[in-house]
C-alpha positions, -999 to 999 in steps of 0.1 A, spaced: 323 199 899 349 219 880 332 227 847 344 262 847 322 278 874 286 288 867 279 325 863 245 333 849 250 369 845 275 365 816 252 343 795 242 370 771 239 351 738 205 338 725 218 303 725 231 307 760 199 322 773 178 295 757 199 266 771 203 278 807 169 266 818 178 231 804 211 231 822 195 241 854 169 214 851 196 188 845 217 199 874 187 198 898 177 163 887 213 151 891 215 166 926 182 151 936 194 116 925 228 122 944 245 110 914 276 132 922 288 149 953 276 185 956 310 201 953 313 186 918 283 206 906 302 239 905 295 249 869 307 282 853 294 293 819 315 317 798 299 336 769 325 348 744 300 364 719 316 345 691 348 366 693 380 347 690 400 370 712 374 370 739 371 333 737 408 326 740 411 351 769 382 336 788 396 301 784 432 310 794 419 331 824 399 301 835 430 279 833 453 304 850 431 319 877 403 295 883 404 261 900 413 230 882 385 221 858 378 186 849 360 193 816 350 220 793 312 222 785 301 244 757 313 260 725 288 274 700 307 295 676 327 274 652 357 297 651 361 300 689 353 264 695 378 251 670 406 272 685 399 260 720 393 224 710 427 223 693 445 233 724 427 210 749 451 181 744 479 201 761 458 204 792 443 169 792 408 185 791 378 169 774 354 194 758 317 186 752 297 210 730 260 210 726 257 235 697 289 234 675 278 216 643 307 226 621 321 196 603 356 208 609 355 196 645 350 160 633 387 157 626 399 135 655 435 138 646 433 176 651 406 176 678 410 143 698 395 156 730 364 172 714 329 157 717 295 171 710 260 160 719 246 177 688 251 159 655 274 177 631 263 191 598 278 161 581 255 138 601 227 146 577 245 130 548 239 94 558 203 104 563 202 119 528 217 88 514 190 67 530 163 90 517 177 88 481 178 50 483 143 49 497 129 67 467 153 51 443 170 84 433 203 74 416 212 107 400 215 140 419 231 174 416 245 197 442 241 235 446 264 250 473 270 284 486 307 294 487 310 292 524 334 268 542 306 253 563 285 243 532 315 233 512 326 208 539 292 193 540 291 189 502 326 173 502 315 148 528 284 141 509 304 133 478 324 108 499 292 93 513 276 89 479 307 75 463 304 38 459 267 37 466 257 36 430 244 72 432 257 96 406 264 133 412 258 144 377 266 181 383 282 201 411 275 239 411 285 266 435 277 303 438 286 334 458 258 359 453 238 351 422 226 314 420 206 318 388 235 308 365 241 277 386 205 268 386 203 272 349 233 248 345 216 223 367 185 224 344 207 221 314 223 189 328 188 175 334 193 174 372 160 166 388 170 160 424 189 190 438 209 188 471 213 223 483 237 238 509 231 275 516 217 297 542 181 310 544 189 343 527 204 326 497 176 301 498 151 327 488 172 337 458 177 301 448 140 294 447 133 326 428 158 314 402 142 280 402 108 296 396 122 315 366 137 283 352 105 263 360 126 239 382 98 231 405 66 211 406 61 174 399 94 169 380 118 183 406 127 177 442 148 201 463 165 189 495 180 217 516 191 223 552 163 222 577 178 244 604 165 277 590 145 299 613 108 291 615 88 309 587 121 320 572 103 328 539 84 355 555 116 372 567 133 372 533 105 376 508 109 414 509 145 410 496 133 385 471 106 409 458 134 434 451 147 409 425 114 408 408 104 376 425 69 379 441 61 361 473 36 338 456 63 329 431 87 321 459 61 300 477 52 281 445 88 272 439 93 262 475 63 239 476 74 204 483 110 210 493 124 186 519 145 200 548 170 179 566 182 187 602 188 170 635 159 162 657 157 188 687 137 163 709 129 127 704 94 120 694 93 86 711 72 82 743 101 66 762 115 75 796 149 90 794 178 86 818 162 113 840 131 92 843 110 115 822 98 113 787 110 139 762 75 154 762 75 158 799 109 174 798 97 198 771 68 209 793 91 216 822 116 234 800 89 257 786 76 265 821 111 272 834 124 295 807 96 320 816 96 343 786 131 335 774 131 325 737 135 288 731 167 274 717 168 244 694 199 232 713 183 231 748 177 193 746 213 187 736 225 209 765 202 190 788 216 156 776 251 171 777 249 177 814 238 141 819 267 129 796 292 148 819 276 133 850 277 98 837 313 103 824 326 115 857 307 87 875 324 61 853 358 78 858 354 76 896 344 39 893 375 33 872 397 50 898 381 30 926 387 -2 908 423 6 901 452 0 926 465 35 924 441 48 951 438 81 931 409 105 935 393 125 908 399 156 929 436 151 924 433 159 887 456 185 872 463 197 837 495 176 835 479 143 846 477 124 814 465 92 830 434 107 846 427 127 815 428 95 794 404 78 819 379 107 815 383 105 777 376 68 776 347 72 799 333 98 775 336 74 746 316 47 765 285 70 768 253 52 758 219 61 772 186 73 760 181 110 765 156 136 755 172 139 721 173 102 715 200 76 719 232 93 731 261 75 716 295 87 704 314 73 674 348 89 671 336 118 692 306 124 669 270 121 682 250 94 665 217 112 667 184 113 650 178 133 618 144 145 609 129 152 575 104 180 570 85 190 539 71 224 530 34 219 525 9 247 521 31 274 537 43 253 566 68 227 574 55 192 582 76 164 596 75 135 572 102 111 586 133 106 606 166 88 604 181 69 633 219 70 629 225 44 656 203 17 639 208 32 604 171 31 597 148 55 579 112 59 590 88 77 567 56 88 585 26 74 567 6 96 544 25 127 553 50 132 525 33 147 494 47 151 460 35 174 433 27 145 410 11 112 414 45 96 422 79 108 435 98 127 409 123 109 387 160 115 393 164 123 356 143 127 325 133 91 320 140 86 283 119 58 270 133 47 237 103 38 217 106 21 183 81 37 160 62 8 146 39 4 118 4 2 131 -10 -33 130 -45 -22 118 -29 -2 90 -7 -31 80 -37 -54 80 -58 -30 58 -30 -25 33 -22 -63 33 -59 -70 25 -58 -45 -4 -26 -62 -16 -42 -96 -14 -71 -83 -35 -47 -70 -60 -29 -104 -62 -62 -121 -66 -71 -98 -95 -37 -105 -110 -43 -142 -106 -77 -138 -123 -60 -120 -152 -34 -148 -154 -62 -175 -155 -80 -155 -182 -48 -151 -203 -40 -189 -201 -75 -200 -207 -79 -179 -238 -44 -181 -251 -57 -198 -283 -82 -170 -290 -72 -148 -319 -74 -117 -297 -52 -131 -269 -28 -148 -293 -22 -116 -312 -14 -98 -279 14 -123 -271 1 -143 -241 37 -151 -229 45 -114 -226 12 -109 -208 22 -136 -183 54 -117 -176 34 -85 -170 12 -103 -145 43 -118 -128 59 -84 -125 28 -70 -110 25 -99 -84 62 -94 -74 54 -57 -69 24 -66 -48 45 -90 -27 71 -63 -18 44 -45 2 43 -73 27 80 -69 32 79 -31 35 55 -34 64 77 -57 85 97 -38 110 114 -44 144 80 -51 160 76 -82 138 110 -94 131 145 -94 147 172 -70 138 191 -96 117 159 -106 98 151 -69 92 185 -64 77 179 -93 54 145 -79 44 162 -46 34 179 -64 6 151 -88 -3 124 -62 -7 146 -40 -28 154 -69 -52 117 -80 -54 104 -45 -62 132 -38 -87 128 -71 -106 90 -69 -105 90 -34 -120 114 -44 -148 96 -76 -155 62 -59 -159 72 -29 -179 100 -47 -198 75 -72 -211 51 -44 -220 77 -24 -238 90 -55 -256 56 -61 -271 54 -26 -282 88 -28 -297 78 -57 -319 48 -38 -332 71 -8 -339 97 -30 -356 71 -46 -379 52 -15 -390 84 5 -393 94 -20 -420 78 -1 -448 93 -22 -476 77 -53 -461 109 -72 -461 109 -106 -445 112 -99 -407 105 -126 -382 102 -115 -344 92 -144 -323 84 -145 -285 118 -160 -278 134 -128 -290 112 -108 -268 121 -130 -238 157 -123 -245 150 -86 -245 132 -88 -211 160 -110 -199 186 -84 -209 167 -57 -189 166 -80 -159 203 -88 -164 211 -50 -161 190 -50 -129 209 -79 -115 242 -64 -123 233 -32 -104 218 -51 -75 247 -75 -72 273 -47 -73 252 -28 -47 251 -58 -24 288 -66 -28 302 -31 -26 279 -13 -2 252 -35 12 221 -22 29 223 -22 67 199 -17 95 203 18 110 185 33 139 177 70 138 171 87 171 148 117 171 144 145 197 126 137 229 88 141 230 65 144 261 46 113 271 12 114 256 -2 98 287 11 126 309 37 106 328 69 121 340 89 105 312 101 116 277 98 95 246 127 93 223 114 79 191 136 54 173 131 46 136 147 18 116 160 25 82 176 5 54 207 26 45 243 23 34 272 46 30 265 58 -5 227 55 -6 222 85 -28 245 72 -55 229 37 -57 194 51 -57 205 75 -85 217 47 -106 185 27 -102 163 57 -108 183 66 -139 179 32 -153 142 30 -146 137 65 -160 154 55 -192 132 25 -194 101 46 -190 113 71 -217 119 42 -240 84 30 -234 70 64 -241 89 66 -273 75 32 -285 40 42 -275 43 74 -295 58 57 -326 30 31 -327 1 55 -319 -13 52 -355 -15 14 -356 -53 9 -358 -55 -27 -349 -68 -29 -312 -53 -63 -306 -18 -50 -315 -18 -13 -305 -15 -8 -268 2 26 -272 -27 45 -256 -28 23 -226 10 22 -223 11 60 -224 -16 61 -197 2 36 -176 36 53 -179 20 87 -171 2 74 -140 32 54 -128 56 82 -134 35 108 -116 27 85 -87 63 75 -83 75 111 -82 49 121 -57 53 90 -36 91 93 -35 89 130 -25 62 125 2 79 94 15 112 113 19 94 141 38 76 117 61 105 94 69 101 101 106 65 89 104 66 52 95 28 47 93 25 76 68 55 65 49 44 29 46 9 39 37 22 61 9 46 35 -5 21 7 -3 -7 28 -20 17 39 -48 27 3 -55 -9 -9 -53 -21 19 -76 7 15 -101 4 -23 -103 -34 -23 -105 -37 5 -131 -11 -12 -153 -27 -46 -151 -62 -32 -157 -51 -11 -186 -35 -42 -203 -62 -68 -196 -95 -51 -190 -100 -39 -226 -92 -74 -239 -116 -89 -214 -144 -65 -225 -136 -70 -262 -136 -108 -259 -169 -108 -242 -187 -83 -265 -172 -87 -300 -143 -112 -302 -138 -106 -339 -137 -68 -338 -100 -66 -331 -91 -93 -356 -114 -87 -386 -101 -82 -422 -96 -45 -427 -71 -21 -441 -49 0 -418 -21 24 -422 11 30 -404 25 64 -407 61 72 -399 78 105 -399 112 105 -415 139 128 -402 153 136 -437 120 140 -456 86 155 -448 66 132 -470 44 104 -455 45 69 -468 12 50 -467 14 12 -469 -16 -10 -473 -10 -41 -452 -30 -72 -464 -21 -98 -437 3 -104 -409 5 -138 -393 31 -145 -366 31 -182 -371 31 -179 -410 51 -148 -415 75 -166 -439 46 -181 -459 30 -147 -461 61 -131 -476 64 -159 -501 27 -156 -512 31 -119 -516 61 -123 -538 44 -151 -558 13 -129 -561 33 -101 -577 50 -124 -602 17 -140 -612 2 -106 -618 29 -98 -642 24 -131 -661 -13 -126 -662 -8 -92 -677 13 -108 -705 -14 -134 -710 -40 -107 -712 -21 -91 -740 -18 -124 -759 -55 -132 -755 -64 -97 -766 -43 -100 -797 -58 -134 -805 -93 -121 -800 -86 -91 -823 -72 -114 -850 -103 -136 -848 -127 -107 -850 -109 -88 -878 -97 -116 -902 -118 -147 -897 -115 -158 -933 -77 -158 -931 -75 -179 -899 -62 -214 -905 -69 -245 -886 -53 -250 -852 -34 -280 -845 -48 -305 -822 -20 -301 -796 -24 -263 -797 -61 -266 -789 -54 -290 -761 -29 -264 -746 -56 -237 -749 -80 -259 -730 -53 -262 -703 -51 -225 -702 -88 -222 -698 -88 -246 -669 -71 -219 -648 -106 -209 -638 -103 -235 -611 -71 -221 -597 -88 -213 -564 -96 -249 -558 -62 -262 -567 -37 -234 -564 -6 -255 -568 -19 -274 -598 -30 -242 -615 4 -227 -611 21 -258 -625 -1 -259 -656 4 -222 -662 41 -225 -657 43 -254 -682 24 -235 -708 44 -204 -705 77 -223 -706 69 -246 -736 48 -222 -757 57 -186 -750 36 -175 -781 7 -193 -796 9 -194 -835 -28 -189 -844 -20 -181 -880 -1 -213 -888 -17 -239 -911 -11 -275 -918 -18 -291 -951 -29 -322 -934 -58 -304 -917 -71 -286 -948 -95 -313 -958 -131 -307 -948 -137 -338 -926 -170 -336 -909 -156 -350 -877 -133 -320 -874 -160 -293 -880 -160 -286 -842 -125 -273 -845 -133 -250 -873 -123 -213 -868 -158 -203 -863 -163 -226 -833 -130 -216 -818 -139 -179 -821 -172 -185 -805 -157 -203 -776 -130 -178 -770 -154 -149 -769 -173 -166 -741 -146 -183 -721 -118 -157 -720 -137 -130 -702 -150 -155 -677 -114 -167 -671 -102 -131 -668 -128 -121 -642 -129 -154 -622 -92 -159 -618 -79 -124 -610 -97 -119 -576 -82 -150 -562 -47 -136 -567 -54 -100 -557 -70 -87 -589 -103 -71 -594 -133 -82 -575 -151 -112 -591 -184 -96 -584 -179 -68 -608 -201 -69 -639 -183 -70 -673 -201 -63 -705 -184 -93 -720 -199 -117 -695 -229 -135 -707 -259 -134 -684 -264 -170 -691 -230 -180 -679 -226 -212 -660 -227 -210 -621 -193 -223 -619 -179 -192 -637 -196 -168 -613 -180 -151 -583 -160 -176 -562 -149 -165 -527 -112 -162 -523 -94 -192 -507 -78 -171 -479 -88 -139 -460 -67 -111 -448 -53 -123 -415 -29 -105 -390 -22 -125 -359 5 -136 -335 18 -102 -325 
C-alpha cells in the first residue's frame, strides 16, 4: 500500500517513537483479517524533525523518486504539516494526520485534502460551551497568550459563544507578564476565566492569580488539558524565582478544569479491530517495550484503520463502476481516482479505540475530556461527545471550593433597606400611647371647660394644642411606611402627606400656645388699663394666619418642586450569610431638585416662630397668676423642642443610610417633643384642679413689670380684676368708681363743714326747711348702696344736680314759731343725728366702692351702733378670668 514506504530507522521524534507500536499493531491486525492485499501495506514513515525545509524535501523526494503513493499519513508539526497539506491538491493526494491539532488546518478552502483523526484545538470550544451551559455560567473572560495557536482558539471560541447568550465580558492577552491582564480581569469582575497558554505561562498566570486572590470558591479557571503530566512540578522552580512559592502556586491551581481530547475511549465497547480500548491499551504498553508513551498513539492506531477502510471503500467504488479501473492505476494526475478516495474518506464512520471516528468537513468529531486539579493531581470529571453533542459529568467527582459552583459574576442582590417590623411596631405602640394621652387631655379640657382654671386658660386654644400634638403623632405612622409596606406610587404620595401633616401639626400646637401667651402679653403690657378686648376669635385668626403661611410654603413647594421617590444605591457589601453574593443596599428617599432651599425656608419660618414664643415667654415671666402665666412651661417646651430638633436633624442626616436608626430617631424626637409639650401645658392644670382649684383664681394682687427701652424706671400697676367675658363692664365700673370717689370727696368736705358749723355756732343755726331735711335723709340712705347700687347712684346724682350746696344757715319766718310738733326738727336734734349717722355713712359706703375697709374702727363710731351699719361685705370680689 503506497503510504510512503515504512522506514523505522528514521522515526526519531518522541511522537514518532510513541506511535510506531500502535501503527504496527494496526497493520498486523489488518493483515490478519486480510482486509487489504499484502502489497498495499507498504508503509513508509518520514520524520522531518519539525523543520520546514526537511519536511518539504522529504515530501518532494518521495513524490519524485518513490513509487506512486495513494495517501499521506502523518504530519505532527503545524508548520510542516500546513505547507504539505496546502500542496496536496495538486497531486490529488489525501493526507491523514494523527497529531496535528492546529486550528489553521481546519480551513477546507485552503486544505481541502487534509483530514485528521485527532480533534483540533478548536474542538474543545463546543465542549466548553456545553460545560458553561451545564453550570449556567453566562459571563466569562478570556486570557490568551500571544501565540497564533492560542489566538486562533480564542477567536473560534468567540464565534462559538456568540449568539448563545454567553457574554465575554473581557478579553485579555499577554506576552510575558500576565499579572497586568489578570488584574484587569479582576477589575472587570470576571469570575469564570477561559485561558489559552502553555504550561510555562500557566505557572506565571496562577502566581498572579494568587497575588490577586483570584482563586478559591469565587473563581473558576478553565485551561488547556494537554500539558505534561505533573507539569507544575517542572515549572515551580521558575515560579519560585518570581517570588511565588510552590504552595502558593498549588493553592491557586486548586480546582482548575483542564479541557483536552480523550486519548482513549473509556467505554467498554469492542472497536473495529474486535478489541476494547482497554485491551488495545494493554497490548500497546506491552509492545512499546520501554519506549515512552504518546498521547496520540490511539489516534495513530485509528488512523491506520481509517486508511484501510477508505481504500477498501474506494476499491468497492471502482468495482461498482463501469470504468474497470484499478486502484493500482492511480497517478498524481488522476483527479477522478483522487476524488473517489477523498469521498471515501469523508464517509468514514466506525468506533475505534479513541471513540466514534467521524469526519465533518475533514475534522474529527471526537470525545473531549474534562479533568480537575484536586489535591495535587488531575482527576477526570466528565467528557463531551462531539458526535452526539452531549456532556456527561461523572457523579461526585467534580469538586468546587465552595458549597456550590462559583457564580459567573458577583451576584449583586439589590436589597431595599427596610424599617424593621418589630421596631415599627414598638414605636407605633408608643405613638398610640401618646395619642391616648392626648385624647385624655382633650377629654379633661372639654369636661372642665366651665371651671374657672380651665376657662382662664382658653380651652379653645388648648384644644388646638392637643390637635397639633395628635397630628404630629400621626406623622410617625407615615414616616415608618416604606417600600416594604406600600408601592412606589403610594410611597411618593406619602412623601408629601407626611410633610404636610408634621408641618401643620407643629404650627397648630405651638401657634395656639404662642397666641395664648400673646394675649397675656398684650393685656398686661397695657399699663394705662385702656379698654382692650381680645377674644378667642382673634386668637384663632392669629393661628389661622400662621397656618396660612405654612400652606403657602407647602403649596409652592408642591407646585414648583414636588417631592419625588428617589432610590440611593450604596456600595456593595458581603452577604452576612456567607453566600457568594454581594448585597447592594437600596434606600428610598423623599427628595427633589432644590431640597436644601425648601427645607431652609421651612426651618427659618419655624425658627422665627420659636423665637417669637421665647420672646413672649420672657415678657410675661412676671405675671404671677398661674392660670394665666405659662411662660415657664413655654420656655421649657421651646428649649426641649429646639434642642431635640437640632440633635434629631443632625443625627438623622448622619444616619440616612440606616433607615432603622433614622426612623427611630425621628419618631422618638416627635414623640418626646409632642409629649413634653402636652404634659407641660396640661399636667400642672390637672394637678392644680385636683388639689386646690381656687389657688390659681383667688382674689389677690399681682404686678406686671415691663422694661421700657427709653427709660429705666419700673411701673407697677395694681390690677383689681380682669374678666374675659365682662371686660367692657369692668372698664366701665373702674371709671365709674373713680368718678364716685371724687364726688364722695366733695361730699365729705360739705359734711365736714356742716358738722363744724353745728358744733361751733349752734345758737345761730336756724331751722331747716322740711324739703332740705328730706333731701338729707335721702343722702343718709346711701348706706344701702351695696344692696341697690343703681338706685343709690341715681339718688346721689339727683341730690348733687339739684342742690349742689346745702344752705344750713337759711331761716324761714314761717318756721320760727315754737310748735311742739316740730321740736324733733330743732337744731339740737339735727346736730345729734348728724354726729351719729355721718361717720357711719362714711365708713359703710366707702369700702363698697373701693375706699377704706369697713372693718376699720373709727373713734366717731358709736359702740352701740345698729348692726345694719356695721361692716357689710362688698357686692363683688376681685375676679380675673377668661384669658
